C-alpha positions in Angstrom: -43.6 316.2 -154.4 -43.3 312.8 -156.2 -46.7 311.2 -156.6 -47.6 307.6 -157.3 -49.9 306.9 -160.3 -52.8 304.5 -160.1 -53.8 305.8 -156.7 -57.3 307.2 -155.6 -56.0 310.8 -155.1 -52.9 311.0 -157.3 -54.3 313.4 -159.9 -56.1 315.6 -157.4 -52.9 315.7 -155.2 -50.8 316.7 -158.2 -53.2 319.5 -159.2 -53.4 320.8 -155.6 -49.6 320.6 -155.1 -49.0 322.7 -158.3 -51.4 325.3 -157.1 -49.5 325.5 -153.8 -46.2 326.0 -155.6 -44.7 322.6 -155.3 -42.7 321.0 -158.1 -44.5 317.8 -159.0 -42.8 314.6 -160.1 -44.2 311.2 -161.2 -43.1 308.5 -158.7 -43.0 305.6 -161.2 -43.3 302.2 -159.6 -40.7 299.7 -160.8 -39.9 296.1 -160.1 -38.2 295.3 -156.8 -35.8 292.5 -155.9 -38.5 291.0 -153.7 -41.6 290.7 -155.9 -43.9 290.3 -152.8 -42.7 293.6 -151.4 -45.1 296.5 -152.1 -46.4 295.4 -155.5 -48.1 298.4 -157.2 -50.6 298.6 -160.0 -48.8 299.8 -163.2 -45.4 298.7 -162.0 -42.7 298.4 -164.6 -41.2 294.9 -164.8 -37.9 293.9 -166.4 -39.7 291.3 -168.6 -41.9 293.9 -170.2 -41.6 294.9 -173.8 -40.7 298.3 -175.0 -44.4 298.8 -175.9 -45.6 297.7 -172.5 -43.2 300.0 -170.7 -44.1 302.9 -173.0 -47.8 302.4 -172.5 -47.6 302.1 -168.7 -45.3 305.1 -168.6 -47.6 307.3 -170.7 -50.6 306.3 -168.6 -48.7 307.2 -165.4 -47.6 310.6 -166.8 -51.2 311.4 -167.8 -52.4 310.7 -164.2 -50.0 313.2 -162.7 -50.8 316.5 -164.4 -48.0 319.1 -164.5 -45.3 316.6 -163.6 -41.9 318.0 -164.6 -39.8 315.0 -163.6 -39.9 311.4 -162.7 -38.2 309.2 -160.1 -38.5 305.5 -159.3 -40.6 304.1 -156.6 -38.8 301.0 -155.3 -37.3 299.5 -158.5 -34.1 297.8 -157.2 -34.5 295.1 -159.8 -35.6 297.3 -162.6 -33.1 300.1 -162.2 -30.2 297.6 -162.0 -31.2 296.1 -165.3 -29.6 298.1 -168.2 -32.0 296.8 -170.9 -35.1 297.5 -168.8 -33.9 301.0 -167.9 -33.1 301.7 -171.5 -36.6 300.8 -172.5 -37.9 303.2 -169.8 -35.4 306.0 -170.7 -36.6 305.6 -174.3 -40.2 306.0 -173.2 -39.5 309.3 -171.4 -36.8 310.7 -173.7 -39.3 312.9 -175.6 -41.5 314.0 -172.7 -39.2 316.8 -171.4 -39.3 315.1 -168.0 -36.1 315.0 -166.0 -35.2 311.8 -164.1 -34.0 311.5 -160.5 -32.7 308.0 -159.7 -33.9 307.2 -156.2 -31.0 304.7 -156.0 -32.8 302.1 -154.1 -29.9 299.8 -154.8 -26.2 300.5 -155.1 -26.1 298.7 -158.5 -28.7 301.0 -160.0 -27.9 302.0 -163.6 -30.7 304.6 -163.7 -28.6 307.8 -163.7 -26.0 306.4 -166.2 -28.7 305.3 -168.7 -30.8 308.4 -168.4 -27.7 310.5 -169.2 -26.9 308.2 -172.1 -30.4 308.9 -173.5 -29.8 312.7 -173.1 -32.3 313.0 -170.2 -31.5 315.7 -167.7 -30.9 313.6 -164.5 -29.5 313.3 -161.1 -29.2 310.8 -158.3 -30.4 310.7 -154.7 -27.7 311.2 -152.1 -29.7 310.2 -149.0 -33.0 308.8 -147.7 -33.9 310.8 -144.7 -36.5 308.6 -143.0 -36.0 305.0 -143.7 -36.0 304.8 -139.9 -39.0 306.4 -138.5 -37.3 307.5 -135.2 -37.3 311.3 -135.1 -33.7 311.4 -133.7 -32.4 309.2 -136.6 -34.2 311.5 -139.1 -32.5 314.6 -137.5 -29.1 312.8 -137.8 -29.8 312.1 -141.5 -30.6 315.8 -142.0 -27.2 316.7 -140.5 -25.7 314.2 -142.9 -27.4 316.0 -145.8 -26.0 319.3 -144.6 -22.5 317.7 -144.6 -23.0 316.3 -148.1 -24.2 319.6 -149.5 -21.3 321.5 -148.0 -18.9 318.9 -149.3 -20.3 318.5 -152.8 -22.0 321.8 -153.3 -25.5 320.2 -153.4 -27.4 317.2 -152.2 -30.6 315.4 -153.1 -32.5 313.9 -150.2 -35.8 312.0 -150.2 -38.3 312.1 -147.4 -41.6 310.3 -147.3 -45.1 310.9 -145.9 -44.5 309.2 -142.6 -45.7 310.1 -139.1 -42.5 311.7 -137.8 -41.1 313.0 -141.1 -43.1 316.2 -141.6 -42.6 317.5 -138.0 -38.9 316.8 -138.2 -38.7 318.4 -141.6 -40.5 321.6 -140.2 -38.0 321.6 -137.3 -35.0 321.1 -139.6 -35.7 323.7 -142.3 -34.5 326.7 -140.1 -31.4 324.7 -139.2 -30.6 323.8 -142.8 -31.1 327.5 -143.8 -28.9 328.7 -140.9 -26.2 326.4 -142.2 -26.2 328.4 -145.4 -28.0 325.6 -147.4 -30.7 326.8 -149.9 -33.6 324.3 -150.4 -34.4 324.1 -154.1 -36.6 322.0 -156.5 -35.0 318.9 -157.9 -35.2 320.4 -161.4 -32.4 322.8 -160.3 -30.0 319.9 -159.6 -30.4 317.8 -162.7 -27.8 317.9 -165.4 
């Protein structure tokens, strides 16, 4: 579970998730191409200094106890800016957190820069539920199966949306029947 900081129940959710056996990640808010789209408290902006980014990142990490990794929330503008991503990578380099680039934009430099900083990292292959139609979500799961079979692994992101959890529950047996093993993100970072 990747949990947003600066939310009313983030810390509580992280603690409960860990007790239930989930791997917990920090879902770090980052600047989007459209600044009016889902602004979030504590969001990293490309114009921020190294100190500002480090302070916001440390604060966010402290709010999500037991986080073992981090991925970006939104962040199309931030992750495509090499200087900004370098300041962020520097802020997490010594935390022992891994990084999964949510790849909210094709031009993201997140994976490349995290690797350059020696941070164990990986990149998302597919968003499962950008469209809330259950049939579309099922089709996206089929695509994940194909990607995993082709590449040997796949990283998919699914959100807390009305149809996502029921379709996930329905698809888990299908994924397992296809010979795919569902693992924590930490097992796929390099």
